[in-house]
N, C-alpha and C positions, 0 to 999 in steps of 0.2 A: 278321386284317384286312389288307387290301392296304396296302403301304408308303406309296403315294402318298396315300391317304385318311387314313391314320394321321398322316402328317407334316402334312397340311393341317389336320386337326383340332387337332393340337398347336400349330401356328403360330397358328391362330385364337385358341386359349386364351391363348397368350403375349401376343398383341396386346391382347386384352380385359383380361387380368389386369394388365398393366403400364400400360395407358392411365390417366393421371391418378392413379396409385396413391399418389403423394406430394403431390398438390395441396393437399388440405385439411390443416389442423393436427391435432394429436393432441387427442382429446376426453378430458375428465375423466369418470370417474376411472379406468376400466379401462385404456384405451389408455395413458394417461400412467403408470399404475402399472407395467404390463408393460415399457414402454420405459425407464422410469427404473431398474428392476431390472437390465435388460440393460446400461444405461449404467454403472451402478455395478459390475457384474461386469467390464466392460472396463477401467474406471478402476482398480479395486482388484486385479484379477488373481486373485480367488478365484472359481473357476468351479464350486465345489461348494456353497458356502453363499450363496444369494441374500440380498441385503440391500436394504432400502428406507430411505433417509435414514440409512444406516450401521448400521441395526439388522437382525438376522436376520429374514428374511421367508420362512417355510416353507410358505406356503399352496399352492404348486404345485411339482412337480419342476422342475429347471432346463432341461429340453429346449427349451421354448418360449423361454426367455431366451437360450439358446445360439443358437437360430435367428434371433432378433431381432438379437443381437450380430453374427452372421455377416453379415447384411445391412448393418449399420452399418460393419463392417470394409470392405465393398466400396464402399458408396455414401456413407459419412459419417454423422455423428450428426445425422440429419434424418429427415423423414417418409418419404422414399424408402427410406432404409436400414432404418428400423423396420418398414416394411410389405413389404419385398422377399420375406421368407419366406412371407407370405400369398399373394402372386402365384405363387410357386413351388409352394406346396402346392395352390393352385387348379388350376394346369396339370397337376400330377401326378394329382390326384384326377379331373380330366376324363379323362385317359388311362385311369385305373383304371376309371372307370365305363364307358368305351367297351369296354375289354377284358372287363369283367364282362358287358356285354350280349352280346358275342360268345360268351363261355363259356356263358351261359344259353341263347342261341338261335343267332344266326348273325352274319355280318359286317355285314349291313344293319342289324339291330337294334342292334349295337354302335355303329356310326357315328351312328345317330339318337340313341342314348342320350348319347353324348358331346356332340353338338350341343346337345341340350336342356339338359344339365347346364351346359355352358359359357355358355349364353345365358340362364340363369334369373336374374332380378333378385335374388332373395333370396340365392342362392349367390354371385353376383358382389358384392353389397353386403357380405356377410359376409367375403369375402376382402379387403376394404378396411378391415377392423377389426383392430386389434392385440389378439388374444386367443388362447386356446388352442384354440378350437373348430375353426378352419379346419385346423389341424395334426391335431387329433383325427379329423376327418372323413377325412383322407387315410389314416390308419392303419386306420380301420374299413372303408373301401372296399377297401383292399388285403387286409385279413383275409378279407372275404367273397369277394373275387376268388380268393384262394388256396384257400379251401374248395371253390369250384365248379370250379376247375381240378383239384383233387384228385379230385373226383367224375368228371370227364371224362377223367382220365388213362388212357392206354392200358395202363400196366403198374403193378403194385403198388409198384414202386420209385419211379416217377414220382409216384404218389399220395402216397407217404410224404414225398417231398421237399416237395410242395406243402403238406401238413399241417404240416410243420415251419415253412414260410414263414408259414402262418397264425398260429402261435404267436409267431413273431418280430414280426409286425405287431401282435399284441395286446400284446406286451411293450413295444414302442415307444409304443403308445397309452397303456398304463398309466403309462409314464414321462412322458407328456404331461399326462394328467388323471385318473390313478388309476382307481377302479372304473367310472366311466361308459364307459371304453374297452371294457369287456367286454359291453356291452349287445347287440351282434350275436349273442352266444352264446345269448341267450334265444330267438332264432329258429333258430339253427343246430342246437341240441340237439334240440328237438322234431321238426324236419324230419328230422334224422338218424335218430331213433327210428322215425318214421313210415315212412321209406324202408326201413329194415331189416325192418320188419314186412310190407312189401310185396314182400320178396324182393330188394331192391336195397340191400345193406348199405353199399357204398361203402368208403372207407378208414377206418382206425382214427382215431377222433376225438382220442384222447390218446396221446401217445408219450413215452418218457423223454427223447428228444432235444428234442422240442417244449417240454415243460415246463421242461427245464433252460435252454433259451434264453430262454423267457419270464421265468424267475426272474432269469437273468443280465442281461437287458436292462431288465426292468421294476422289479426290486426291489433291485438292487445299491446304488443311491444311498441308499436308506433305511437299509440295513445300515451303510454307511460313515458317514453323518452321525450315526446313532444311537450309534455307538461313541464319538464325541466329545461327544455330548449325551445322557446316559443317559435323561432323561425325555422325549426328543423323540418316542419311539414312542407314548407316552400322548397326546401332542398330535395326532399323525397319526391314530390310531385313534379318539380321542374327539372332537376338534374337527372335523377335516377329513373324517371318514367318518361317524361316528355322529350328530353334531350336524347335519351338513348333510342327512342322510337323514331325520332324525326331528324336528327342531326348526326354529323360525323365528329362530334366533339371528342369522342373517346378513341377515334382512329382504329376502328375494328373492321378493316377490309371493306370499305363502302362501295368499291367498284361494282358496276352492274353485273359483271360476269362472275363475281366471287361466289354467289350461291351455287352456280354450276360447278365451280372448281372445288368448293369446300363441302358442299352438302351431297352432291350426287355420288361421288366415290364411296363414302361410307355407307350410304343407303344401298348402293348397287353391289358393292363388293365387301362390305363390312362383316358379312356372315361367313366369309372365308370359303372353306371347301364345300359348304352346303350348296353353293351355286351350281355344282355339277348336276344337281337334280332339276334345276330350273328349266332347261330346254324341254325335257319330257313333261314336266308339270304344266308349262305354258301351252304346249301342244295339246294337251288334254283339255285345258280350259277353253282354248280357241275352238276345239272340236265341239265341246258341249254348248258353247255359245252359239255357234253356227246352227247346230241341230235344233235348239230350242228358241233361238232368237235372243239377242242380248238383253232386251228389256224384260222378257219373261224369266230369263236365267237369273238376272239380278233380283227380280221381284221375289223369287223363291229363296234367295240367299241374303237376308238382311245382315248377317254377320260379315259377308264379303263387302257389302255396301259400306258398312261401318269402317272396315279396315281401309277402304279406298278413301273415305272421308277423313279418317284419322291421319292418314299419310299426307294427302294432298293439301287440305285446308291449312293445317299448321305450317306445312312447308311453304305454302304461298305467303303466309304472314311473315315467316322468318326470312324469306327472300326479299320482301318489300322493304322491311325496315333496314336502315343503313348499316347496322352492326352485324357482322358475320364472323362466326368462329365454328370450327368443325364440331365441337362438342355440343353445340346448340341442338343438333339433330339426334343426340343420344336417346332422348325419350321416345323418338320415333322408331328406334331399332326393334322394338317389340313387334312392329307391323310385319317386316319381312320374315321375322322368326315365326310368327303365327301363320302367315300365309303359306310359307313353305311347309310348316308342320301339318296344316290341313291337307295339302296336296299329298304329302307322304302318307298320312293316315288313310286317305282314300284309296291310294294305289296299293297299299300293303295287303297281301293275302294272309289270311289266318289272323289269330288274335294279337300277334306281336307287330313290331315295326319292320322287321326284316334285317338280315345280316348286313346289308349295305349301309343302312342307317346307323347301326351300332358301330360299324367299322369307321364311318366318317366321324361319328361322335368321339370314339376313342382316339383316333388320329388327331382330330382337332384339339382334344384336351391335351394330349402329349405335346403337340406343337405349341400350344398356348403357354404351357408351363415352361418349355425349353426357351421359347421366345422371350418370356419375362426374365428368365435367368440370363440369357445372352445380352439383352438390352440393358439389364442392370449392371453388367460388367463393362460395357463399352463406354469410353470417355465421351463426354458431351460438353460443349462450350457453355451450356446453360446450367450445368451442375454446379451448385454452390458449395458442395461438401469438400472437394479437394483443397480449395484455398483455406477453408477453416482448419482442415487437418494440418496443412503446412504451417499455419500460424500457431496452432497449439504445439506443434513439434518444436518450435523455436522459443516457446514461452517458458520462463522460469516460474516457480510457484509464486502466486500473487501478482503475476504480470497483468498489465492492462493492454487493451487492444484499440487500434484506431484504423480507419480505412478512408481512402480518398477514391471515390468512384461515383458512378451515376446514382442519382437519388432513388431510382425505382428498384434497386437491388436490396433484398432483405434477407438473403441467406445467412450472412455473417451474424446478423442480429439473432437469428434463430439458433444457429449452431454454437455461438459463443454466449448464449443465455443473456442477451441484451447488454453485455459488457463491452460495447463498441462505441467509440467516439467518432463521430462523422467529421471529417476534415473539411469537406467542401461539397457544395451542391452541384459542382461540375468538375470535370477533369482539370487538374492543374495545367496552366499554360504559361510558358516563358517565365518572366520575373514577377508575375502578378500573384500576390498572396492574399488569400481570403482572411477575414478577421478570425475565423475559427482556427486556421493554421497558425496564425500569430499567437493566439491564445494558448494553443497546445505547446508551442515552443516556449512560452513563458512558464508553463507548468513543468516542462522538462528541464528548465533551467534551475529549479530548486534543488538544494543539496540532498534532500530526503526523498527524491522521486522514486517511484516504483520502476520496475523494468517494463518496457513497452515493446510491442510488436506492431508495426505499422504496415498495412498493405496499401500499395499505390497502384492504381490502374494506369497502364501505359507509362508515360514519362514520369520518372520519380525526381527529376531535377529540381523543381520548385521546392519540394519538401526538404530534400537533402541540402540544397543551397541555404535554406533557412537554418538547418541544424549546424552547418558549417559556420555560418555567420555568428551563431550564438555560442559556438565552441562546444557543442554537445557531441560526445562520441557516439558512434553508431557503427553497425556492421551490416553490410548488405547480405541478404540470404535469398536462396531460390524460392520463388512463390509458385504460381500456377498460371500458365498461358500468358495473358497480357499483364498480369500482376507481378510486381516485385515486392520484396519484403525488406523492411529496415528494422533491425533489432537494436534497441537501446538498453544498455545495462542499467541497473539501479544506481542511484546517486550515492 
C-alpha cells in the first residue's frame, strides 16, 4: 500500500478512535469490572494475579488488564485512561484489515477495507467499550494477515517467518481470551487442506518454532500461577472452558434464538452506510456466478472461499455454545468489510475508489464521531460515574465512603480509588441488618470517627434506622436514580 494512503488511513482511524473516547462514564458491570481489576493491579503491584475487591479474579488472563493499566499510567485513573487501549487496538486492527485486503487482492481493495472497517458503527462502538473483545479482534486479524502473507511469500523462508508470526498472534490472542482466539483456525485449516488438494500447498501450517512461541506467549501465565495455586488448573479447564462451552452457568443469553437476535444484526448492519453498495455488489456476484457456474467461480477465488469459511464456521460455533453476547462477533466484522471492499475495488473505474466511496467514508466518519459524542452525553442507568460524583460532592476532606447495593457493581470501587466499604451483599430489606451494617454502625459510634458518605440503593430505611437507634447524626442528600445518600459528619 502506498505510504501516503496508509498514513492517511491510520490518521483517520486515530481521529475516530480517540474522539470522545473518555466522554461517557464506565458502565456496569463489565466495564467497571475490567477497569477495577486494572486499578487494583496498579495499586497493589501484583501484575500476575488479578484481583477484584482484593480477592483473586481468575476469569481472564491479565493481558487486557495490563493494557488498561498502561492507558491509566499515561492518562490517569479515568475513562480516557481505561479506554486508551481500545482506541489503540482499533487503529492497529484497521491497519491490519487494510494490509489483509492488500494481501488478499491489491492495494485498492486494502484501502477500501481499511476505510470500511474504521467507519463501521459496530466496530467503532465496540472500541469504546472496556472489554477483551477489541484486543482479541486485533490478534485474530493479525493472525489471518500473517497466514495470507505466508501464502503470498516469494520464498519458503519468508513464508516460514510469516507462519511463525501467525502463531505469535494466536498466542497473544489466547493470552487475551483463551480458546475463542483460535476460531480463525477453523477457517484456515479447511482452506489449507482444500488448496493443497488443488496443487497449491502453500507453507507448512505447523512448525516447531511457531508452536513453541504460541506456548510461550499464550500458556506461560497459566503454568506460573498454577504453581502457586495447585487447584487452579481445575478451575481454568472446568469453569472457564468446559462450563462456558457447555452450560448456562454464567447466564449469557442461552435461548436458541439469541444467536439470530444478537449476531445477525451486527454482521448485517454493523458496517452502517456501506450497505448501500450491497445490492449492486450482490447483483454482480450473482451474475458472475451464473455465467461461470458457482463451483468454477469459487474455484478461481480462494480468497472468497476463505471469507465464507471465516464468517460461517466461527459463527456456527458461537451459535452452538450456550453463551451469547453481541461483542463475540466483533472479530468477524473484518469479513463484511473485506468482502465489500473487494466488490468496490472491482467496480471502480480508474486508479481510485470513486467519489461515492469517499463520500460514504467521510460521512460515516463524521457520523461516528458525532455519535460517540452524543452517546457520551446521554444519561444511562448503567453509568457508574454520576453516583461517584454525587458522593464526592458531599464528602469533606478525609471522608470515607460506603455503599449498600448489589455485589456485581464495581464502579464506585474504581471511581473512589478502592476507598469503599461494602455494607451488604444484597439490598437492605425491612428490619433485617447484616453483620457488616452493624459493624459499620459500631465504627460510626466512636467519638473520633471520620466523616462518611453512604450510598444506599433503593430503600435506605434499614441503614437510617440503625443510625437512629445508635444516636448517630446524619443528613440525607440527593444521590442518583435509585440511590440515596446519607452524610455523617465527623465525630
